[in-house]
N, C-alpha and C positions, 0 to 999 in steps of 0.2 A: 877582275877581282870582285864584280857585283856577283859574278857565279860562288864564288869561293863565301863570301858572306851569308849568300843565299842558303847554300848547302850547310853552312856551317851551323846557321838559326835551325834550318830542320832539323840537322840532326841533335840539336841541343833542345829544340822541343820535344823529339822523339824520347829522347832520353830523360827528361822532366817532367813533360804532360804526360804522357804513355801510360807509363806507371799508373799513376794518379789515375790515369782514366780508367784502367783496367779497373781498379779499386772502386773508383764509382760506380762504374758497371756494376761490379760484383753487389755492391752495398743499395744499387738501384733494385737491383733481382730480388733482395732479402725483403728490402721494402714492400716492393710488389706482391712478395709473399706475405708479406705480415698484413698486408692491406686486404689480400684474398681470403686469408685467416679470417681476420675482422668482420669481412663481410658474408660470411658464411657464420658465423658466432651472430653477429647481427640477425641474419633470417633465422637461426634458433632462436634467440630471443622472442622477433615478432613473432614465429609462430606459437611460442611458448605463451605469449602473452595474448595472442587469439585466443586459442584455447582454455583459459583461465576466464578471459572477458565471458566467453560462451558459458563459460561453465557457473558464471556468477550471474549472467543474463536468465540461466534458466535456472537456476537457485531462486532468484528474487520473481519468476514467472511463478514459481509452486509456491511461494510466500505469498503473493498475492491472491493467488488462488484461494491458499488457507485462509488467508483474510476475509475476501466474500464470502467465501463457502460459512465463517463464525461469523458472519456481520447476517447475512440472510437467515442462520438459525437465530440468532439474535432478534431480530425484523420478527421473526415468527414466535418468540415466544413473547417478544412485549405484543405484538397484535392479538397473541392468545391470551393473557393477562387482560389486555384492552378491555377483549371481549366478552372473558369473566367479571370485571366487573362492572361493565354495563348489565349485565344478567341480574346483579346483585342489586344493582340499582333500579333497575325496574323491577325486580321483588319486590324493593322495598316499597317503590312508589305504589305499586300495588297495594301493598298492607295498609301504608298509610291510606288511599283512599277508600280501603275495605273499613280503616277503623273511625276516617270519618262518616262514612254512611251509618255504619252502627252508631256512632254517638246522633247525628241525624236521625236515625229511628228512635233512638232512648229519647229523645228530647221532645219527638214528637208524640211519643207514647207516653210521655209524662205530663203533656198538656192533656193530650184524650184524657188521661187518668182524671189529671184534676178536671176537667168539662164534667165527665160523669159525677164525680164525686159533687159537685156542682148541683147536678140535675138530680140526683140521685137525694142529696139534702134538700134537694124543693119539695121532690116527689113525697120526700118523707113530712115534711112542713105540711104538706098541702092536706096529706089525711089526716 
């Protein structure tokens, strides 16, 4: 009797579970196939992201080079203008010094003329 029950149970399991098990195996194959496709797509997207990242890095490097180049040219222009201004200030200082010397000479010349006028007047009075 136990044999009959075990055999009946086996038969019932094969009739009920076995068909579902085959369906589950087929669905599992489909899921595995979908996972494989997703892995391929993820790899493709990773490569595309890496490519775009490398492209962006290259763009930023070129942009940095252009900025550095522009700043270097700007520094050169600023230095050039600074040197021009320093030259102008130096020439102005030289002109101011020259004018001061001329004014000093004119004062000295005026004082000498006054002294000569006094001597001349004194000589004229003594005659």
